[in-house]
Residue, then its C-alpha position, 0 to 999 in steps of 0.5 A: x794744367x791746360x794740356x796741348x791736347x785740350x788746347x788743340x780742341x779749341x777750333x772744334x769746340x768753337x765750331x760746336x759753340x757757334x752752332x749752338x749759339x746760333x740755334x738756341x732752344x727753350x726748356x724741354x724743346x732742346x730737340x736739335x741740341x740734344x740730337x747733336x749731343x747724342x750723335x757726338x757721344x755715340x761717336x765717342x763710343x759712350x753708352x747713350x740714353x736720350x729722351x729723358x724728361x723729353x730732351x735730356x741726354x746721358x752719356x756713360x763712360x765706363x773705365x772698366x775698373x770698379x770704382x765710384x760714379x761721378x756725374x758731370x752736368x751741363x744745362x742746354x736751354x736758352x732764355x726768352x730774350x732776343x739776341x741784340x749782338x752783332x756776332x756773325x753767329x747770332x741767334x736765328x731763333x727770333x726772341x731767344x738767345x743763349x744769354x746764360x751761357x748754356x751753349x758753352x756748358x754743353x760745348x765744354x762737357x762734350x769736349x771733356x767727354x772726348x778727352x776722357x774717353x781717351x783716358x780710361x786707363x787714368x781713372x777708376x769707375x764711371x762718369x755720367x755726362x748729363x745734359x739737362x733740359x730746362x734749367x731756366x724753368x720758364x715754360x710755355x703753357x703747352x709744355x706744362x701740359x705735356x709734362x703733366x700728361x707724361x706723368x712728370x711733376x715737381x715736388x711742391x715747395x722744393x723743385x720748381x719747374x726746372x729740368x733737374x727734378x724731372x731728370x731725377x725722376x728718370x733715375x739719373x742719380x740712382x747710382x751716382x756718388x757725387x755730382x759736379x756742375x760748372x757755370x760760366x760767369x763774366x763777372x770774374x776774369x777769364x782764366x779764373x774760377x770762384x767756388x763757394x765752400x758751402x752756400x753756392x746759390x740761394x732759393x728763389x720764390x715768386x709771389x703776386x698779390x692783387x688788392x681789389x678795391x672799388x675804383x672811382x673818381x679822384x675827387x670822391x675818395x670817401x665813396x670808393x675803396x682805394x687799394x693804393x694805401x694798402x699796397x704801400x703799407x704792404x710793401x713796407x711790411x714785406x721789406x721789414x720781415x727780414x729785419x724783425x723776424x729773421x736772425x740778422x746773421x742770415x742772408x736774405x733778400x726781398x725784391x719787389x720788381x713790379x707794382x701796378x694799378x692796371x687801367x687806372x689814370x692819374x685822376x682816378x682812384x684805382x680799382x685794384x693794385x698788384x704787387x709782384x716780387x720774390x725772396x731769396x735765402x739759403x735757409x729752408x726754415x726762413x724760406x718756409x717762414x716767408x712763405x707763411x708770413x707774406x700771405x698773412x701780411x697781405x690778408x691782414x693789411x688788405x682787410x684793414x683797408x677793406x680790400x679783397x686779396x688774391x695771393x699767388x705763389x710760384x715755387x722756385x728753386x731750393x738753395x744750392x748747398x755745396x758739399x764742404x768736403x767735395x768743395x775742398x777737393x774741387x778747389x784743389x783740382x781747380x788750382x791744378x788747372x788754373x793756378x791757386x792764385x786764380x781760384x777764389x775759394x770763398x765763404x761768400x755766397x751768391x744770391x743767384x738761383x739754380x736747379x742744380x740744387x735738386x742734385x745737391x739735395x740728393x748726393x754730395x755736389x758742387x757747383x763752381x763758377x768759371x770766369x769768362x770775363x774779357x776786358x771792361x764792361x763785358x756783357x753780364x749773364x742774361x744780357x742779350x749781347x752775352x757770349x763766350x770767347x773761344x779761349x774759354x772753352x778749352x779751359x772749361x774742358x780742362x776743369x771737367x777733366x781734372x775734376x773727374x780724374x782727381x775725384x775718381x782716383x781718390x780712395 
């Protein structure tokens, strides 16, 4: 239930949200954001740790009674997308905006910390409010170097470059019994939520394949090595992989988003062809298979067309798999806040990706989607006009509060 206490916070929450929306910061550079979070949590009397994985913040609320420890997580970083909205609080950081709603995630979790800090008598155990850097994972070269210099590293083949893996290295999960995360979703209406029983988000991996031929004049193809037929055959072969080497019951996607013949003309035979794409799945074995078979196909097809092949792979995030037992409990808590008719507890997964998967690989975890869509054609996530309405913020607070109290009071 959305209590009058939580509703009364809307003006305060919206002021925080507008400030964060106006001052977005990219991954591992959330210095201003983390400072605001730290000061807010300290004023609430929480035990605060800051500077984790550069900019991460953890606030610990201890009920004073023995029990479990629940982690509630919000991500802080923005996207490298210019703000195209006409909001009076649009981004002041050129080329960056909060197009994925992480500013609202921070605001909602701060509000939950405020409410729960006044309700310690209503639950047992501890709550960890974790504010994570760099969920988006797109890093500047100098940030990558700084991470290496500081001794941080991703687990090859698993964690990608998201902040979750680095916070785990800082020990953020060491005493945690369960973890719950919330992500806003404009594709579902305000006042509703969607929760996947098991598969919440897919893995995501990227590849870039360069087929090097020998360019020349279009009138003499017999005197050159044309990489374009090799590229065409390779694209077809890649798209055939799921249909011939993976069980049809598996959910998998290949997407090739960029094909190039850099520097070539219509009248020339290109010197090289470049393919950029990726794949998504919920199954680690399928993910491993694709990681082996795509470069094999590239090598064999390249050789057949006399091209030299360069294969570059970027490890993305692992699949986010919700704990089924915990997801049932969260679904019940959501129903208390939103009404059962407004909770879509589904077996249909989404194919987006999240580094929340790193927490879910370690402890029972659930990632849920909170509806923020208002009216027709509301801007989607990663749209440069995306924003969250003031009315959505107390709803997110109520969801966090209900989840925490319900979980920590269960035997």
